[in-house]
C-alpha positions as CSV (number, residue, x, y, z in Angstrom):
1,F,0.2,0.2,0.2
2,F,1.3,3.8,-0.5
3,G,-0.8,6.8,0.0
4,D,-1.7,9.4,2.8
5,S,-3.3,9.2,6.3
6,Q,-6.6,7.6,4.6
7,M,-4.5,4.6,3.5
8,G,-2.6,4.9,6.7
9,F,-5.6,4.7,8.8
10,L,-7.2,1.5,6.3
11,F,-3.4,-0.3,6.9
12,K,-3.5,0.0,10.8
13,S,-7.3,-1.1,10.5
14,M,-5.7,-4.0,8.8
15,E,-2.9,-5.1,11.2
16,V,-5.6,-6.0,13.8
17,K,-7.4,-8.1,11.3
18,Y,-3.9,-9.8,9.7
19,P,-4.7,-13.9,9.7
20,Y,-1.4,-14.1,10.7
21,T,0.8,-14.7,13.7
22,I,2.8,-11.2,13.2
23,S,6.9,-12.5,13.6
24,E,8.0,-9.3,12.3
25,T,7.8,-5.4,11.9
26,K,9.7,-2.3,10.2
27,E,8.9,0.9,10.7
28,S,10.6,4.4,9.9
29,T,12.2,5.7,13.0
30,H,11.5,9.1,12.0
31,E,7.5,10.1,11.8
32,R,8.1,12.5,9.2
33,C,12.1,12.8,8.2
34,G,12.7,8.8,7.7
35,F,11.5,7.8,4.7
36,L,14.8,7.4,3.0
37,T,16.4,5.5,5.7
38,Y,13.8,3.0,6.2
39,C,14.1,2.3,2.3
40,N,18.0,2.3,2.6
41,I,17.9,4.8,-0.2
42,P,20.4,7.8,-0.8
43,R,18.6,11.5,-1.0
44,A,19.3,13.2,-3.8
45,V,22.4,15.9,-4.0
46,T,19.9,18.5,-4.6
47,W,16.1,19.0,-2.8
48,I,14.0,20.4,-6.3
49,P,11.0,22.0,-4.0
50,P,7.6,21.5,-5.9
51,S,6.6,23.6,-8.9
52,T,4.3,26.5,-8.1
53,H,2.3,25.9,-11.3
54,N,1.5,22.0,-10.6
55,Q,-1.4,22.2,-7.6
56,T,-0.9,18.4,-6.8
57,Q,2.4,18.7,-6.1
58,G,3.7,18.5,-2.6
59,P,5.0,19.8,-0.2
60,L,3.4,22.6,1.2
61,M,4.2,22.9,4.6
62,F,6.7,21.1,6.7
63,G,8.3,19.4,3.9
64,L,8.7,22.4,2.3
65,R,10.7,23.8,4.8
66,T,12.3,20.5,5.8
67,P,13.7,19.3,2.5
68,F,13.3,14.9,2.3
69,C,10.6,15.3,5.1
70,S,7.0,14.8,4.6
71,D,4.2,16.9,5.5
72,L,2.2,13.8,6.3
73,S,2.1,13.5,10.2
74,G,0.6,10.7,12.5
75,H,1.6,7.9,9.6
76,S,4.9,6.4,8.7
77,N,6.4,3.5,6.8
78,L,5.4,0.2,7.8
79,K,5.6,-3.2,7.6
80,F,4.7,-6.0,9.3
81,S,4.9,-10.0,8.4
82,N,4.6,-13.4,9.9
83,G,8.1,-14.4,8.1
84,S,6.8,-15.4,4.8
85,R,4.0,-13.1,3.9
86,F,3.6,-9.5,4.7
87,M,2.0,-6.2,4.3
88,E,4.0,-3.0,3.9
89,Y,2.4,0.9,3.9
90,L,4.6,3.4,2.4
91,A,3.6,6.9,3.5
92,V,2.8,8.9,0.1
93,E,1.1,12.5,0.6
94,F,0.6,13.8,-2.8
95,A,-0.6,12.9,-6.1
96,S,2.6,14.1,-7.8
97,D,5.1,14.4,-4.7
98,V,8.4,15.6,-4.6
99,E,9.6,15.0,-0.7
100,Q,11.0,11.8,-1.1
101,Q,14.3,12.6,-4.0
102,T,16.7,10.1,-4.9
103,P,19.8,9.7,-7.4
104,Y,17.0,7.2,-8.8
105,G,14.0,9.5,-9.4
106,N,12.7,13.1,-8.6
107,T,9.2,12.1,-7.0
108,T,8.1,10.1,-3.7
109,Q,6.1,7.7,-6.4
110,E,9.2,7.1,-8.3
111,T,10.8,6.1,-5.3
112,A,8.6,4.0,-3.7
113,T,8.6,2.2,-7.1
114,F,12.2,2.0,-6.5
115,Y,12.3,0.4,-3.5
116,V,9.7,-1.9,-4.2
117,K,11.4,-3.0,-6.8
118,L,14.4,-3.9,-4.4
119,Q,12.3,-6.1,-2.7
120,L,11.3,-8.0,-5.6
């Protein structure tokens, strides 16, 4: 899963209903600024702010003042598994999110896709 707080709430509700014994968990060490550390992906050398012309692009507040951090509060990357099956949530705030830029992508969506590819 990846998405904003609504997807985060859905994911957390599913944890309670997960039909297997949870034996492993992984969570961001920092709620708003731990995305790239969680994914073990380096930051881009230079962070490029969102376009002022694209209304679907963020961050707009905290992440704009704090590059490589998210505006999303209360939810962070989370994974739980029973060793062979897993579910994972990646916090992505905007439709065209530029919070998590890396050498592999300029948007959080590209970074999340790269991370998922590394996990396969």
